[in-house]
C-alpha positions as CSV (number, residue, x, y, z in Angstrom):
1,M,0.0,0.0,0.0
2,F,2.8,2.4,0.9
3,N,6.2,2.6,-0.7
4,Q,9.3,2.3,1.5
5,K,9.9,6.1,1.6
6,T,6.4,6.8,2.8
7,L,6.5,4.0,5.3
8,N,9.8,5.4,6.7
9,I,8.2,8.9,7.1
10,I,5.2,7.4,8.8
11,I,7.4,5.5,11.2
12,F,9.5,8.6,11.9
13,I,6.3,10.7,12.7
14,A,4.9,7.9,14.9
15,A,8.2,7.8,16.9
16,L,8.2,11.6,17.2
17,V,4.7,11.6,18.5
18,F,5.4,8.7,20.9
19,F,8.5,10.4,22.4
20,A,7.0,13.8,22.6
21,G,3.8,12.4,24.1
22,T,5.8,10.6,26.7
23,A,7.6,13.8,27.7
24,I,4.3,15.7,27.9
25,S,2.6,13.0,29.9
26,N,5.5,12.9,32.4
27,A,5.1,16.6,32.9
28,A,1.3,16.2,33.4
29,Y,1.8,13.3,35.9
30,A,4.3,15.4,37.8
31,G,1.7,18.0,38.3
32,L,-0.9,15.4,39.3
33,A,1.6,13.9,41.8
34,D,1.9,17.4,43.5
35,T,-1.9,17.6,43.7
36,V,-2.1,14.1,45.3
37,N,0.7,15.0,47.8
38,Q,-1.1,18.2,48.9
39,Y,-4.4,16.3,49.2
40,S,-2.8,13.6,51.3
41,Q,-1.1,16.1,53.6
42,G,-4.6,17.3,54.8
43,N,-4.6,20.6,52.9
44,G,-8.0,22.3,53.6
45,K,-8.5,23.4,50.0
46,A,-10.8,20.4,49.3
47,L,-11.6,18.7,46.1
48,A,-12.4,21.7,43.9
49,D,-8.8,23.1,44.0
50,D,-7.4,19.7,43.3
51,A,-9.9,19.1,40.4
52,D,-8.8,22.5,39.0
53,K,-5.2,21.5,39.0
54,V,-6.0,18.2,37.4
55,A,-8.1,20.0,34.7
56,S,-5.2,22.3,34.1
57,N,-2.9,19.3,33.6
58,V,-5.4,17.7,31.2
59,V,-5.6,20.9,29.2
60,G,-1.8,21.1,28.9
61,F,-1.6,17.4,27.9
62,V,-4.3,17.7,25.3
63,R,-2.8,20.8,23.8
64,G,0.6,19.3,23.7
65,I,-0.6,16.1,21.9
66,A,-2.7,18.2,19.5
67,V,0.2,20.5,18.7
68,I,2.4,17.5,17.9
69,A,-0.3,15.8,15.9
70,G,-1.0,19.0,14.0
71,V,2.7,19.5,13.1
72,C,2.9,15.8,11.9
73,L,-0.3,16.2,9.9
74,I,0.8,19.3,8.1
75,I,4.2,17.7,7.2
76,W,2.5,14.6,6.0
77,A,-0.1,16.6,3.9
78,G,2.8,18.5,2.3
79,I,4.7,15.3,1.5
80,V,1.5,13.7,0.0
81,F,0.6,16.8,-2.0
82,G,4.2,17.3,-3.2
83,G,4.3,13.7,-4.4
84,A,0.9,13.7,-6.0
85,H,2.1,14.8,-9.4
86,G,-1.4,15.7,-10.5
87,D,-3.0,12.4,-9.2
88,P,-6.5,13.4,-8.0
89,N,-6.7,10.6,-5.5
90,K,-3.5,11.7,-3.8
91,I,-4.6,15.3,-3.8
92,L,-7.9,14.2,-2.2
93,L,-5.9,12.4,0.4
94,A,-3.8,15.5,1.1
95,K,-7.1,17.5,1.6
96,K,-8.4,14.9,4.1
97,I,-5.1,15.1,6.0
98,L,-5.5,18.9,6.1
99,G,-9.0,18.3,7.5
100,G,-7.4,16.4,10.3
101,F,-5.0,19.3,10.9
102,V,-8.0,21.6,11.2
103,I,-9.5,19.3,13.9
104,C,-6.1,19.5,15.7
105,L,-6.3,23.3,15.6
106,I,-9.8,23.2,17.1
107,C,-8.6,21.0,19.9
108,I,-5.6,23.3,20.6
109,F,-7.7,26.4,20.8
110,E,-10.8,25.0,22.5
111,A,-9.2,22.5,25.0
112,E,-9.6,24.9,27.9
113,K,-13.3,25.5,27.1
114,I,-14.0,21.8,26.6
115,V,-12.5,20.8,29.9
116,G,-14.1,23.8,31.6
117,A,-17.5,22.7,30.3
118,L,-16.9,19.1,31.5
119,M,-15.9,20.4,34.9
120,G,-19.0,22.5,35.1
121,F,-21.1,19.6,34.1
122,F,-19.7,17.5,36.9
123,G,-20.2,20.3,39.5
124,F,-16.7,21.7,39.8
125,S,-16.3,25.4,39.3
126,T,-13.2,26.3,37.2
127,T,-11.7,29.6,38.1
128,T,-8.5,29.4,36.2
129,T,-7.3,26.6,34.0
130,Q,-4.1,28.0,32.6
């Protein structure tokens, strides 16, 4: 289905997303560990403050993953479009990949609002989430 060059590019992008995602998730878990430590020490701030910190970490994690995925998608779309040589099927594939890029942009810019709405739905008030 893919030639060797395209397969190598896909493997490279997958490895980049994996390693960058690992770094971002480690940062998010570090923030979560701080929240758990404060809660276990009997801090009187209750669950709302802790949920706010976790929501902030989730927003950061989602944004980081969406940025990495968006960069990978725009590079992939450029490679597919550059190698299309007028083939309408490949041009259509490049357009679909750019559609995925637009979805990543929406996730990047709306992550805070989405998490805030979910927190409000579950009864937590979000004062500041980044």
